[in-house]
N, C-alpha and C positions, 0 to 999 in steps of 0.2 A: 219667179223661181219655181213655185209649185206647179204653174202651168207648164213650164219646160220639162219638169220632171214627169208630169202626167203624160206628156206627148212623147217622151222617151219610151214609156212603157213599164211594165212590172219587172222587166229583166234588168233594170238599172242596178249597177254594182256600187254600193256606198263605200266611201274610203274607210279604211280601218282606223282604229284609234291611233296606232303608231304612225301611220301615214299623215293624219291630220297634225299630230304633235311634232313630227320630225321632218319627213321628206317634203310634204306640201308646203310647210311653213318656211322651210329653207329655200325652196324654189321661189316662193313669193317674195322673201326677203332679197333673193338674188335679183329679181326683176326690179324691185323698188330701188335697190342699190345702183343698177345700171341706169335708171331714169334720173336718180339724183346726180349721178356722175355727169350726165349730159348737162344738167343745169349748172353744175359747177364749172363746166368747160365754158360756159357763157360769161362767167364772172370776169375773166381776164379781158375779154374784149369790151364788155359793156359796163362793167363796174357794178358795185353793189351798194344798196341802201340798207342799213341795219335798222330794224323796226323793233323798238323796245316798249314793253308795257308790263303793268303789274295787275294782279287780281287776287282774290281769295278763293281758295278751293272749298270743297264741301266739309273738310275737316277744319276749316278756319285758318289755314295756313297762308301767309303772304308769299305769293309766288311772283317771281319776275321772270319774263320770257323774252327771248331774242329771236327774231326771224330775219333771214337774208332775202331781200327782195331784188330781183333783177328783170327788167322789162315786164313787170306785171306777174312774174312767176315767183312764188314764195317758197322758201326752203326752211323749214323749222330747224333751228340750230340747237337750242337747249332751254331748259327752264330751270330756276333755282329757288330754293326755300330760303327766304331771307328773314324768316322769323327771329332767329337767334341774333344776327348781326344788324338787323334793322335796315330801313330804306335811307341810308345815309350816302353822301356823295362818294366817299372812299370806297365803300361796298360796291356801289353801282358802277363806278369806274373800273373796279377790278373785273366785274362781270363782263362789261363792255370790252375790256382789253383782251380777255380771253376769247371773245367772239371775233374780235379783229384778227387775232392771231390765227384762229381756225379758218377764217375766210381768206386771210392773206392781207396784211396791211396795205399792200399796193393795190388791192382791189377795192377797198372800202372807200366810198366818196363821201357818205354822210351817215348821220344817225338821226332817226326821226322818233321823237317820244313826246309825252305830255310836257307842257311848259311849267311844270311845278318846280319849286325851289331845288329839290334834291336833284332833279335831272339837269337843271341848269348848272348847278355846282359841279356835278359829275362831268358834264360836257366840257367845262373849262379845263379840268385835269386832262381829259382825252385830247383836247385840241392843242394843249401845250405840249403834249408828248407827240402827237401826230398832226402837224400843221396842215396837212393837205385834207384832213377830215373836218367837215362842218357839222354843226347841230341844227336841226330845223324843228320847231315846235309843231306838233300835229295839228293840221288845219281844222279837223272835224272837233278837236278838243277846244281849239280857240273859238270857233263859231259857237260851240256849246256854252262856253263861259260868257260870251257876249249875251246870248239869249237868256242865260241864267240871271244876268242883271235886268234884262228887259222884263222878265216875268215878275219882278219885284214891284214893279210900277203898278199902281192901282188899275189904270186902264187895261192892262193885260191880265193881271192876277185875277180880277173879277170875272173876266170873260172865260178864262181857262177854267176857273172853279165852277162856273155855271155850265160850261160845255162838258166838263167832266161828269157832272151829276147826270146829264142826259145820256152820256155814253155809257156810264156805269149801270144805270137803270135798264137800259135796253139790252146791253151785254149780259147782265146777271139774270135775265129772265128769258129762258129759251123760247117760250111762246111768243113773247113780245118781239124778239129778235126774228123769229120765223115770220111773223106777220109783216114785219118791216120788208123782208125779202120779196113780198108780193108787190111792194110799191118802188123798190129801188133794186138796181143791179150791182150796187157796191155795198160794202160793209163798213160799219163805223170801225174806227181805229181806237185801241185802248190807250189810256193815259199812261205816261211814265214819269216817275218821280225825278229821275236823274237825267234822262235824256231830254233836255229843254228843247232841242230842235223838234223832237217828236211831238211835243205839246202843240206847236204851231201847225205841224202836219195834220195832227188829230183835229184841230180846229177847221183847218182847210177842208178836210173830208166832211166834217160836220156841216159846214157851209154848202157843200155840194149836195148834201142830202137834206137840206132844210126843208124844201117842199115836201118830199116824201115823209119826212118825220111829222110835219104838221098833218098831212093826210092820214098818217097812222093814228095820231092821237084823237082825231075827230071820227074815225071810221067805226061802223057798227061792229066790226070784227073785234076791234080792240076793247070796245066798251063792253063786250060780253065776257072778257077776261077779268078775273078777280083782281089781277095786278092794277087794273085801271082805276081802282077805287082807293088806292093807297095814297099816303101823304106824298111819297116820292113822286108818284105819277102826276099828281095835281101840280107839284112844284115844277116838274119838267114841262108840263103843258103851259104853265104860266111863263117860263123862260122862252119857250119856242114861239110864242105869240107876242112876246115883248119887242116892239120895234127898236128899242135901244140896243138890245142884245143883237 
């Protein structure tokens, strides 16, 4: 943006305060509305999947959002603060019903959400009222739950814990991380407490970089760093050269 402004030259005329708040905003809103209307036009022909999910915002409120998806293009419908009423089946079904009516009940084919109890109970209410609508558990959430059980097994949890020690040590020390870049063309991936699939992806990347990591920990450049003499460094060295690991 700055380069384009510089290319235009010193005579560029900046928009006035009133233009930014009124006319330009109105014009942008009109263009967005036209684009959304085009998307809505596809719903009648192809049908809609409602994607529902909950999260907590920066103020600690429980938010439940609904998105209409059609042929890979998503349309944000609305989000609701459910702190007061709670995440109960009746409350969720009311939110979903409103979204169905907004989209048009004849256009909605299915609802996709987490397979937790409140969602399953709400789906029964909706499917009894709209027999043509089905509920599908989110595949990513199902896989995450499966892997959540996997990582409880000792043969997985021990490896993940050791792998995380290496990743945290390297990523938390900028000089060590920079030195690794001279041996590898890829970066280590951080550990995630809640995304269990990502823990296995982290290990996969760690396995790819095993040889560069071993080269790093025996290199003269690394040994010159003060981080190389720490307990964490020695623990990582031991893990990396452990054949069982």
